[in-house]
N, C-alpha and C positions, 0 to 999 in steps of 0.2 A: 486507777490508783491504788486502789484496793489490794491488788497484786504486787504492786510495786513495794507497798509497804511490808508485805508479808515477805520478801524476798530480804527486804531490808532488816527484817526483824531476826528474820531465820541468819544472816551472814553475823549479825551483832550477836547472837546467841552463839553461836558456834567460835568465834574469835574470845569471847568470855570464857565459856567449856576450857577450852584450849590453856588458859592460864591456871584452871584452877586445879582440885585433887584429881588424881588418877589412881584407880584401884584396878586389880589384874586378877583374873578367875581363870582358873584351867577346868578343861574338859577333857576326858580322855576315857575311850573304852575299859581299862584297867581300872579305873576309878570307880567310887560310890556315891550314890544319890543319899543314903542314909548316915555312913560314917564319913565322908568326905567333907571336906572345910574348903574346896575350892584353891586348894594352893597348888603349886605345881608337884610336890611331893604327894599330896594327898586330894587330887582332883575329883570333880563331880564325874557320874558316869553318864549324865543325858543333859541335854540341853532346857528341860521344861520345868517343871515346879520347883525342884530345889533351889536352882540357879536364880530363877524369878522371883522365890521367897525372899534371898539375901537380897538382889537388887532393890526389891521393892522395897524393903527394911532401909536402905538408905535414906537418912531423913533429906540431906543436904541435894538438892534438885539439880545441882550443876555438879555433880562428881561425875568425873569421865570413868566410864567402866569398860575396860579390854575384856573379852572372851577367847580365849586362845584354845582352838578346836586343835586336838592331836588325831592321829589316822585312823578310819575306822568308816564304820556305817552306820549313821543315825538314821532309824526307819521309824515311821509312825508317832513321831511325838507332836501329840497333842496338848498346846499348851493352855491350861485355864486361867492362868494370869495375862497380864499386861503390860506391857513395857510404858512408864509413865512419867514424866520428868525425869528422864535418863537420856545420857548419851551412852549408849550401846556399840561398840564393837567386836563385831564376831569375826575372830580372823583365824588361821590357818594357822598350826603350829606343830613343832617335832620336838619332843621334850629330849631328845637323843642328840641335838644339835645336826643331825645329818640332814642331809638334800631330801627335801620331803617332795612326793609328787602330788599334784593337786587331786589327782583322781583316786587319791587313797583317801580323801576327807570328803564325803559324801551324806547329804543332808536329805533325807527321803522325808515328802509329805509333811512338811514343819508348818505349823499353823501357829500365828500370833497376831496380837494387835498392838499397833504404837500409837501413842496417845502424847502429844508434847513432848516427844524424844527423839533421839537421834539415832538410829541404828545403823551398823555398816554392815555388810557381809564384804568380807576381803579374802581372796582366793579359795574359794570353795566351789563344790559341786553341787548345786541344788535341783533334787528329781522330784518330780511329781507324778503318778503312775495311777492313783484312784481318784475315784469321786468323791467328795467331799458334801455332798447334800447342800450344794448351793451355798456355801461357805468360800469365803476368800482365802487365799492363802495367806498372805499378807495384808493386813488392813491398817494403813497410817491415817490418824485423825488429828486434827488441831494443833495446828502448829508444827505436824511431826515431819522427820525427814528420813527418809530410807535411801541407803546408798548401797549398790551392789558394783564392786569393783574386783576385776578380774576374776569373773566365775564365770563357771559353765552352768548353764539354767537349762534344765530339759522337761520339757513338758509333754509327757507320753500320750496323754489320753484328754481327749474331748471333753470339756466341762461344759454343761448345760448354761449355766447360769453366774457360775463365778468364776473370777479373774486371778491371775496369780499376784497382782499387785493393783490393791484399790486404795486411792489417795482423795482424802477428803480434806479440802483447807490444808495442804501439805505438799511437800515437795520430794519427788522421786528421783533419784541419780542413778543410772546405769551406764558404768564407766569398764572401757576393757574386757569385755563380756561377751560370751557366745550364747545366744537364746536358739533353740531350737525345737524341732517335734512339732506335736500339735497342743494347739489349745488357745485362752484368750489370755493376753499377757497382760495389758496394763489399761487401766480404767482411771481417768484423772478427771475427778470431779471440778466442779465451779468454785473459783479460789484456792486451786492448786497448781502446781507446776511440776514440769517434766523435762530430763533433760538425759539424754542417751547419747553418748559420745565413744568411739572408736570401739563399736558393736559389731556384731555381725549375727544378721537373723538368717537362720538357715533352716532347710526342710521343715516348713512351717505350713501345718495344714489345717484350714477351718471351714467346716461347713452349717456352721450354728450362727455366732453374732461376728459382729466386729473384732477382729484380733487386738485392736488399739483403738480407745475410746476416748477423746480429747472433749473437755468443757472448758479449759481454762489456756493455760499455756503447755507448751511443747518445742524442745529444741533438739533436732537431732544432728549430729555432725561428724562427720568422717564413719560413716554407719553403711555397712553392707547389706543389702537385703537380697538374698540368692535362695533359690528355689522355693517361692513363696507361691501357695498354690490357693487360692481364694476361693471358693466355690459357694454359690449364692448369697454370698457375704463379702463385703468389702474388709480389706485389710484394716484401714484406718477409718472412723468416723469423728467428723471435728464440727461440734458447734458451740457459737458465740466464743471462739478462742481463737488464740495466736501458735500457728503452726510454720515452725522455720524446719526446712532439709537443707544443709551445708556440708557440699563435700560429699555428699552420698552417693552410692551405687546400687542401683536396682537391673539383677539380671536374672534370668530364666522363670519370671515371673508367668505365672498362669493364673489369668482372674477369668472365672467361667461362670455363668448364669445371668442374674439380672442388676447386679451392682459393679461399680467401678472398683478399682484397687483402693482408693481413698475418695470421701465424700467430705464436704464441709458444707455448712450453712454459717452465714451472719457471722464469719471471720476473718483473720487476716492471713493469708498463705505467702511463704516465701520460699521458693525452691533456687539453689546457688549452688554452681560450681557441682552439679549432678550428670549420672548418666544413667540412661534405660536402655538395656541392650537384650538382645534374643528372647524376649517376652512374650506371652501370647494374651491378646485382651480380647472379650467377648461382648464386654461392656463398658472398656475403655480405660483409663489409668486415673482420669482426677475427674470430678464432678463437683463445681463451686458455685454456690449460691447464694448472690447477696454477699460478696466478699471481697475485699480487696486484695489484689493478688500479684505476686512478680515471681515471674520465672526467668533466669538469668544463668548463664555460662553452662548451659545443660548439653546434652547430646543425647540423642535418640537413634541408635545404630541396630540395626537389623531386627526391627519389630513385628509383632504381624497382629490384625486386628481384623475381623472379618462379618461384623455386624452389619446389617444392612440398612439400619436405620438411621440416618446420620443426626437425625435430633437426639437419638438416647444412646448410637454408638459410636461417637466420636471417641479420638485418645484422651481429649482435654474437652470438657463442658463447661460452659462458663455462663450465667445466669444472672440478672439483674446486680451487675457489679459496676460501679463506677470507675475504679481504677485498676485495669488489668496491664502491666507492664512485662513483655516477653524480648529479651534482648541477649544477644549474643548467644545463639543458640544454634545447634548443629543438628540435623534432620539426614540421615543418610542410610538407603537400603533398606527401607520400612517399607510393608506391604499391608496397608491400611484404608479402610474404607475412608478416613476423615480424621486429620490432626486436631484440628480445632471447630467447635460450635459455639457461637456466641450468640447470647439472643439477650435483648434489653441492657446491653452492656456496653462500655467503651475500653476500647482496647488499644495499645498501642505494641506494635513488634518491629522491632529493629536491630539491624546489624548481624544475621542470621545465614544461614546456609541450607538450601534445601536439594540435595543431591542425590539421584539414583532411588527416588522414591518412587513406589506406583501407589496415590495416594491421593486424595482431594487436600490441599492444605488448610482451608478456612472456610465456614460456614458462617453467615451471619444472618442473623434475624431482627430487624428493628433495634440495630446498633449504630455505633460509629467505631470505623475500623480505621487506625493508620498504621500502615506498615512502610519502612523506612530500610534502604540499603539492605534488601534480601536479593540472594540470588537462587535461582531455581535453575537448575542443569543437569543434563542426563538422565532425565526421569522417563519413564516407561510407562505411562498409564492407561492400563488395558482395564482396569476395572473400576476404576473412579469415571465420573462424566464431566469433570470440572475441576481446575483446581484451587478456582477461588468461587463463591456461589454467595449472593448479596441478594437479600428479600428487604426490601423498605428499610435501607440501611444508608449512610452516608459512609463514604470512604475514601481516602488520599493516599495515594500509593506514589513514594517517592524513592528514585533511583533504584528502581526494581530492575534486576538482569533475570532475562528469563530467555535461555539459549541451549542448543544442544540437546532438546526435547523430542521425544517422540510421544505424541499424544492421541489416544482414540478417544477422542471427547474434547471439552473445551478447556481454556485456559479460565475464562471469565464468564459467569452468569451473573448479570445486574437486572434484577426485576423490580420494578418502582423505586429505584434507589438511584443516589446520586454518585459518581465514582469519577475521580481524578486522578490520572497519572501523570507526573511530572518524572523527566530522565530518564523514561523507560526504555530501556535497552532489549528490543525482542528479536531475536536472532537464530539462525540455523535452526529452527523448529519446525518438524515435521508432522501432518495430522493427518489420522485415517479413520474411517469409518468404524464405529464400535458395535460390532452385531448383538455385544451382550448390553442387557439392560435389564434393570431391577426395579421392581414394585416399591419405590419408595412411600411414605406416607405422607409427605411433604405435598399438599393438595397444589402448590402454585409451579410445580415442576410439568415441563413438556417433552419428552423425550425428542420428538422431532422438531421442535424449534432449536435446540440447542448443540447442533455438531460443529457450529462454526469455532472459531478460535476465543474469539469475543463477542459476545451476544450482550444485548440491551434492550429488554423490553419495558416499555414505557417509563424512562428513565432517563438521566442525564451524564453524558460521559463527556469529559473535558481529557485532551493529551496535549502537552506541552513539552519542548524541548525533548522529541523523542525519536527511537529509530526501530523502522522494522524493516529488517536484511534478511535475504535468503531463506523465507520462511518458503515452505510448501503444503499446500492443503489437497488431499487427494479426493474430498468429496462433499465441500461445502464452501462455504465464504470462510476469508480469514478475520472479517468483523461485521457482525449483522446486527442491524438498527431497525428496531420498528415498535410499531403501535405507539404514535406520537411520540417517540422520542426526542430528546433534542439534544445534539452533539456538537461537539468545537473542537478541531485539530489546529494547533499553532506551533508553529517552526519545529516543524517534524520531516523526518525523511524516511519514504518508502522506497526502497531500491533492490532490484532484484530477487523478488518475491513470485511467486508463481500459483497459479489455480490450475486443477488438473481436470476440474468435472464441468462438464456442459450446464449452464443455466445457474452459473456462482460467480461470484465476483471476489475481487479483493476486498472492498467495502461495498454491501449491501444495506441500501436506504429502502424502508418498505411501511406502508400502511400509515401516511399523514407525519413521517417525520420529518424532521430536518436536520442537515448537516452544513456545517460552515467551515473553509479551509481558510487558514492565514498562514500565510509565508510556508508554505508547503512545497515540497520536492518531492514528485512523484517519478519514477524512472525505472526503466528497464523491466516493468511488470509483464508476465507471459500470461494469460488468459485466454479462455476460448470464448467469452460472453462479456467481454468488459472487465476493467479495472474497476469502475465505480458503476455500480447499479442503482438507479434513483425509479422506483416502483410505486403505483398504487398511490395517488396525490400527495408524494413527497416531494420536497423542495430541498434543494442545492445550490449553497455559495461559495465563491472563493474569490480571493483578494492576493494580488504579491505573490501569486504560486506558479510554480515552473512544473510541464508535463512533459516529458521525453521519453523518446527510445521506447514507449510501450508499444507491446504486441499482442492483437489476438487472432484465433483463427476463425472467427466467424466476424462479428459486426461491432462496431464500436469500441478502440482499443483504448479510449480513456472514460467515456461518459455510453451508459444505455438505461433510455430512458422508457418509460411504458404508463398508459394509464392514466393518464393526466397529470404525470409529475413533471416538474419544470424546474429552471432556477429560478432562485430569489430575485424578483425584479425590485430593486431598490438603490438607484444611482445616489439618492440620499445619504445613504449610510455604507457607501460602498460594497454591496455584497456582492459585487461581480465585476472585478475592475484589475486592470494591471496583471493580467496572467500572460505566459508564455506557454504556447503550444509547439514543440518542435520535433521532429522526425518519428513522430506517434504512426503508428500502420496497422491497419485492419486487413486480413488477408481476402474479406469480401465485400465491407461496404462501411462507409462510416470513418473514417482514418482518425477522427477525432470523437464523432458522436455520432450515436444511431438512437431513434426513436421508434416506438410503436404507439399509436394511438394518444400521441403527445405533442402537441402544440410546442415547442420549445424556443425559448427566447433567441433570438438572432445574436451570439455573445462576438460577432464580428462587428457588429456595430460601431463607430468610431467613439460613441459615448462611451464607452465600455474601456476602451484602449488596450486591448487585448492585442496579442501579436501571434501570428500563425506563420509556420515556416515548414517546408519538406514534410508535411505530412502526406499519407498516401493511403488508398485501396483501391482496390478492384473498382468500384466505383463509389464516388462521393469523396472525396479526398478530406474532406474535412467534416459535412453532413450526409445523411442518410436516413432513410427512414422504411416502412414497410410499403409493399406498393400502394397508392393511394389513388391513380388515376390512370386511364386508358386515353390515349388520342391518338387521329389519324393524321399523319401526315402528308398530304398530295403531292404531287411533284410542282416544282416552280415553274411558272411559265417563262423564266429567265435562262434556265440551265437544264439542259438535258440530263445531265447526270444524275438527279435526284429519282429516286425510285419514290413509291406510294408506298407506305408501310404504316404498320399498326405500331405504338409503341407503348410500352409500359414504363409510369414514372412514380417516383416517390414524392414525397408533399415539399423536398428542396429540388424538385426539377432534375433530379438523376435519373437516368434511364437505368432501369433495373436489368443489368447485364448479367443475370444469374437464373437459372431454372427453366424448367418449361412449363407454362399457362396453357390451358384450352379454352379456347372461346369460339363463339359463334358470330358469324355476319351474316347480316340479312341486308338485302339490297333492295330496295322497293322502287317503282315508279308512280310518280304523283303527278296523277292529271290535271293540273293545274293552268288555269289561263293566265294567273298572275305571279309569276316565278317569284319576284320580289316579295311578294307576302309570304308566299312558301317558306322563303328563305328566313324571315323573320319571325315567321310562327316556329318554324323549328330550333332556332338558336337559342330561342326564349325559354323552351323546355328540355335543356339539355340533360337534366335528371330524370327524365320520366323514361317510363317504360315503353315500348314498342307501339303498342296499342293505345295507349294513353295519346303519343306521338301523331300516329296517325288520326286519330280522330280530332286532333287542332287543325287538320287542312281541310280547305273548304273541296277539295275536288276529291276524286278516288283514287284510291291506294291499290298497288298490284306491286305484291311479291315477285320481283323479278329473278332471284337467285339468294340462294340458301347455301352458305357453305360453314364447314368447322377448319379451323387452322389453328397453330399454336404460336406463342409469343417464345421464343427463345433468345436468351440472351440479349433480351428487350425488343426486340423487333420481332414483328409477323408480316407476312406477305399480306398483300391486298390485290386480289384477282378482279381487275377490271375488264375482262374479256366476257362480257355478257350483253346481250339485245340492246338496241337504246329504239326510242321513238323521235321521228324528227320534230323540232322544235317544242320538245317536254322537256319537265323538270325531272330530275330523278333525285330522290334522298336517300342516302345512305346512312342506317343504323348499325351500329355497331355495339353489342352488350356483353357482360359478362354473366354466366347462368353460373349462379353462386353455388348449385348443388352439384354441378359439374367441373368448378373451376378447382384444380389441384395443381400441387406440386410433386414431381416425381420422388421427394426425398418424404412422403407423406406427412407433411405439416401444412395445417390450415393457415389460410389466409384471411383477413378482415376482408368485410365486405365492400368490393369497389364499385361504385354508381356508375350505373350504363353510360354508355359514351354514344350520343345521338347527333351524329354530323349532318348536314347537308350540301350539296353539291349541286349547282344549277348551271345549267349547259349556256355554252359560250352560243350566240347566235351565228358565228361563222365557221363553228364545229360542232357537228353533231354527234361526238364523242366525249366521254368526260375527260379522258388523258389528252393532253397536246400533241401527244405522238404515237395516236391511236388514227386509223384510217377508218372511215364507214365503208362498208362491202354488204350491201344489199342488206341491210338492217341488223346488222350487228357489227360491234367495234373489234377490231381485230390489231396485233401487234407485226411490226415487220419481222420476217424470218430473221436468221442469226446469218450477220455478212453485209445487211442491210439497213438501212432506215429510211423515215420518211422522207417524200421527195417535197420541194418546196411549195406546191401547189396542196400538199396533204391529201391528196388523195392516191397516192401509190407509194410503193416502196423503189428506192435506188440504191446501187451499191454505194459500199462505204468510201467515205477519202482517205486516201494514203494516211498511213503514219497514226490509223483509228482502226478501233475494234466497236462493231454493233453486235449488241446481245439487244433482242427483245425491243427494239427501236431505241434503246441506249446507246446512246456512243462515248465512248471510252479513247483516249487518246494515248499515245504512246509519253513516256515522260520525254522533257523538255520541248512537248509539242503543244500549241494551244487553239484549242476549240472556238471557232467563230461562229455566234449566232446572230441571227437577222431575223426579226418578226418570229422569233421561235421555231427557227429552221436553221439547221446547221447547212453553212456556208461551205466551210473548208478550215484548214489546220494552215497553222504557222510557226516556224521553230522560234523558239525561245532564246533568248542567252542562256548559259549552260548553267544549271543549279536554280534557274527561276522557275520552273515549270514541270508540277507534275502530272500523273495520270488524270489526277479531277480536279487539282487545285493549284494556287499559287504556294510554292513553298520555301521560298527565299526569306520574306521576314512574315510578320505579322501586317508589316504595312503596306507591302506590294500587293497590286491587285489590278484587275482591268487588263487591257489589251496587254497582250504577251507579257504580263505579268509585270508590265513596268511602268505603270502610273500607281500614285501613291496615295493615300488618305486624305482626304481634308487638304490639298494642294501642297503636300509636302514636298521639300525637295530632295533630291536623291546627292547620293555619293556612289560615282559610279552606277553600276543599276540596281544599286539597292537602296531602299527609301530610309531618309532619315526619321528618328522619331520626331516630336512635335516641337521640342525643346531646341532652341538655338544656342550657339557658344560665340558670340562675337568677339568674342578677345581673342580668342584664337589669330583674329587678324593681324595683330600686332607680330605674331611668331612669322606671318606670312611677309608683312613689312620688312621685317629685318632679314630674310633671307633673300627678298629681292636686292634690298641694299647692297648687302655683303656680295651678292651674285655678282652684282653691277662691278663694284668695287675690285672685285677680283679680277675682272677683265681689264679694269684701269691699270694693273699692276702687272698683270702675267706679258703686257704687250710691250714692256721693257725688258722682257727674259731673252733666253737663246731659243734656238728652235727645239731644242732636244727636250727643254722645260716647257713650251707650246703646246709641243705635240703630246707630252705624258697629261697634261692640264683638259687639252682636246678632249683625247681619248678616254679621260675618265668621265667629262661629264655627258658625253655622246653615249657612253655605257648605260649609265644611270636614265639619261632621258629615254633610250630606247626601252630599257625593263618598266618605265613606269606607263609607257602605251601598251606593251604586250600584257601587260598585270593591270589593266586600265580597272577593271572591278573586281579584282583578289583582295579579298576581305581581310587578310591576313596581315597585311604590307600598310607600314606607316613612313609618312616623309618623304617616301620616294617619289610620289604624284608633285612633291614641289618642282621637281626636275622637269616636268611638261608646263610648269607655272599653273598647276590647278590649285584652287583656295580651299578645296576638300582635300586634306593629306591627312586626316585621321581615319580610320574605317567605322564605318557606320554613323559619322558627326558630319554634321553639316554647321560652317559657320553663320549661313546666312538660309534658314529653313525656306523661305519662300521663292527662293531664285530658281528661276526653270536653267536649262542649258545654255540658251542663246545668251541671256545675262553673264552666264558664268562664262563664257566664250569672249564676250567682250572684256572681262577682268583681265584673263588672259592675255588678250592682244594688249591692253595698256600696259601690264606688267614687262610685257616684252620690250616694249617702247621705251619704259623706265630703265632697265637691264642696260640696252642701245645708248642710251643718254650720260648713262655713268661710264660708261666704258669708256667714251669718248674723252673724259676728263682726266686732271693731273692730282685728283685729291688723293688718292692712295699713296704717290710717290712724294706728296708735299708732308702729309704727316708722316711717313718714316723719316724723312730727312729731319723734320722739324723736332722729333723727339727722340733724335739719335737713333734709330732702331734698326738700323742696315747691320749688316755681319761686317767685318773687318776686310774680308776681301770685295763686297761691293764697294766700298768707302775707294778702294784703289781703283776700280772699273771707273766709278766716278771721276776722280782727280786724273786720269787719263782718257776720259770720255769716250771708253770702248764700250758703255751702256747707251744705245740710242734708239729711239724711237722710229720704227718703220711704220708708219701711217697705215701704207697699202696691206701688207702683209697683216696687219693689226685687223684693217674690217674684213680682210678674206677668213681671218682664222674666225672670227666673232660670227660672220654668215652662217660659216659649217656648223657651228653650235647650236646656233639659234634658227637652223632650217628644219629640225626636227620638228619644236613644238610649234613653227609657223605654219609648216603644212598640215601637222595633225589639227590644227585649230578649224583650218580653211574645210580640211574635208569632212570633219566631224559636223558642221553645219551646212554640209552641202550632201552626205549621204541621205539617200530617200528609199524608204521603204513603201511599197503600193499593198495595201491591206484591202481587200474588197472596194476598188475603186478609187482609195481615199490616199494621199498621199501625206506622209509623216516623216518626221526626224527619224531616222533608222535608233541613236542612242536616247532619244526622249520622245515617245510616242504622243506624248501630252502635247507637243509642239506641231501645228500643222506647215506642211513646205509652204513656203511663200505667203505666210499671212503677214498681218500688219508689223508687228514686231519680231518676225524672223526676217522681214525685206530692211529693216531698219539696221538689224545687227548686222545680216550680212555686207550691206554695203558699206559699214565700217568697216569689217575686216578686211573687205578688198580692197578698199582704199589706203588703209594703213598696214594691211598686212602685204 
């Protein structure tokens, strides 16, 4: 308020003086201070005592005095008088009315004081080149006003304690002037003001005190600062002041030493429409403390600052300020350790661009930061460790675009802070490991933790409505969340991102942290170790999200869990529901998820309502884990083609079909009279070691055989060629020696519990395997090309169409091996495409004899078993066909021979093909022409009907067709509805259209002959397998059993 009143008083005073008396005095080098009277014809010679004496004798304090100075050099004029209660204008003047040169009018080392007066220097050259014992050149006091307009001011010597202008409760105005060389320029005390407009500050050097000191008010407008060298001090110091810079330009500044270019405290600072370019700062440009600050429409261009301490060397440092507004600024081509450092402040940065810089943008300590509509692009950060660094701060970043950058560090470091991104566009950025690290004094920084693009440590992160696209990180994670951090991502897209280094992820969650996804689309991610890593007791939740086309070259294309990490188990809060996983692929294991030392929730559980499709991996298309168990699978008693194997599984029962593992096998013989007790004792101690297990048996234990083997691609061979003893039990122990249990890639495995298995000998067989034979106390395998005989005591040659290896019998394709009482009996040929060398290959539902039996007694369509689902509504289609087929016979009998022949040939053609392609899976509806109710591939109308019942339905259908063919329904309908063509009506009138009943019946017989004969033959064709007669077309039906006899009689009677 005091300052405003001061300005008002000065303005009123100026307006009053302009309307009062004006007196003119003249000074010229040709005049005299003794005889001159100050007129144009008799001027004074100097500016000091004579002139001041006359001026101070003026009694009217409001007289306007103009002092016109002629050409010349006025040197060392030390005025002892003071301007008091006057308005003095010191103006350059040429008495000869010629065009004067300003440089010809010079005032050198001219000292005076102004008290309650207005003094103006107009179009002069002011030079100060000597020391003045600490006295100010021009000092204005008590409501005075000094105006320097259109002048060149040269301050050529460094002054220890004096200023060119010192204002005390007064106003200073410097307009359209140039100020250069070394000195302290301006000191504006409390209750004073200063205005600098359209001036140039150039070639100024100071290493003592601040060049400009403000303790009240200063406005600089349209000012150029060029070649300013401030060594050991600030150019401008402001305390408890208002300082504004409008449309100013700063270029080629050199601020070296321990102070920034400008320092303010407890002030209001405004920079508007300014440019800072081509400058070097060691301690920054601006340090603001406890001040409200506005920085707008600024340009920072090609500046450099290499201070290493972000807390002291940032370009702009703001501390303890409640209002800091920075907007519409441009940062381009700068190489600076940090642009902004905020401490205990509230900051708003908006509508700015940060392009092609090598710099940290913002460091915040215990502050609130809002950043909106700022673009960061084409930055190549090789020196800075991060773009944003926040410690114990709250931040909100809206509509931020970070794209096409190359960083050797992080974008965001957030420690014990809360950060929210909305509408973030994070695209086409590339990240490398930075080999250069500096020893910052900030004690909360850890170089090794902050190589990821976004780092959250013990903080809160929210990302909403954002996009992460086409980013590549060569050395770390894209997002790192650790130390009990809580994060939420909502409605965000991750697409085409890539992590190039092993053991790093797109998003890494660590050390008791939580991450929740809501409406996230994560797709086309390429990693080595998984897109999302959840480590060390961390938790992950996801709802309404899509994970598709993600790829990793190791395990877990979407999720990688370890060390007791898990999904968030809360169906009440919908933490893990309505997600979709499609076309994700892991090159090794876990097409969606891989876990180590973590028991992860089954997200396939129906209660979560998640969808999985087309996910794949070398093993474990959805889930996989590290190896967790070893199992021994002995040969089945029902199938000779199974081998005895040692298998390595993960916790999801996936076979570990990768790497090679060394194990040891010990076979022991237990001399125990009670084999059953022996079996129970061993099974109850599956996790004990070998010695403990042996001690649990009542009888003695003898090691029969010890051998080393390897598990390769999940399988290990089990050698059963060892001696045995009649009627004695044998216990087989398989365990992994942890110290020798290695992978060829030199990666350690977790400890897998020893496997303890027990095998009790069958009383009917002295050998542990069903197809070993006993020979002189030793169990042996049959040689190649032979197999075990039916009595189990010798080897016999292999059957035809089989291959025998080590008592193992393999059939050729399309042949079925029949086993009876654990003995191979012979081979039988299957229908084409039904049997493979070791299994039924037609459909999952086919099994059993010749692969023609169906699970659960289901029906068959041809040779192929149908699923458990029936389609009874298809019977309507079948009935319509039968009716139309019969009515067509009813009509065709009235046609001529040619038409009948064509009709007959067409029907017979389809009938023959329906029989030839009886079981062909790719044809539809052609089976209707042999009157089959199964006319759509792999679909059965009635699922529990066997073939004899279907044969009876076929015969009934043929009878219906015959009955309809003998009626006149078709002709009656055509005549009634007048549907005959004109030419047929003429035939009707001439009675040439006749019914030849004999020919009609004969043609009908020719047409129906094929399906009738096929139907009879199919229920009479018999195959003898091992003495049992079965229908060739349906082995589930025995020949001449009760149902078969009834249906056969029905067919013979009516067929």
